[in-house]
N, C-alpha and C positions, 0 to 999 in steps of 0.2 A: 521570486516566488514566496508567498506567505499562505501558505495552507493550513488551516485549523480544523479538523474535522473533530464533529463530536459524534461519537458511534452509539447508535440505539442499540438495546438489548438484541440479540441475535442478527445483528446486520454483518458482522465481520462472516460468520458462520454461513449466512445466506451467498454473500459476494464470493468467498472460498468454493461452494458448491458450484455456482455458476461457472466457475472456471476452472473446475475439477481438481483443486487441491485442498490441503486440511487448514483449517482454521488456523492451527498452530504456525502451519507453514507461510501463509498470509501476513500473520501478525510476524513473524521473524524478518519478512520481506520488507514491509511497513517500518520496521525499526533497526532496517540496514544490518541485522544479523547475518543475512543469506542473501545473496544476489538473485536476480532473476534475468532470464534471458530476453529478448527482444520480444518474441512470440508471445510470453507469458505477460510482459508489459505491455503490449497490446490489449491483452485478455483483461487484464486487469483493469486498463485505461475504460474498455467499452462495456466492462460490466458494471463499474462505478459509475457510468453514464460522465465520465471526465472528472468527476470529483477527485480522482487522481491519476495524474498525467502520466504517459510512459517514460516521460522525462525524469519524474520524481522516483520512479521506480528504477531506471535505470543510471540515473545519477544522483544518488542522494548525497546532499551536502547539507550539514546540519546548518549551517549559516544562513541557506535559502530556503529550508522546508522544515519548519517547527514539528510536523508530524513526524518527522524521520530523526528527533532530535533524541539524546541519550538523556537528557534532562528530562526530570518528572516521572520516571519509571520509577 
């Protein structure tokens, strides 16, 4: 899986509001600093219209998903 998302200004905040979490919590999940449960993973997938899949959230592997990579922080 090779996902590269470019976030527009305010897009993460809008996504976080849509799923009922803070922007900082969403960022932590996307960078694999915090984990998300199955229900939250599905909410993220639906709210992002599939740009971020539940598998990306549940099984963040740096080798497969550069979005979740620690490089470039």
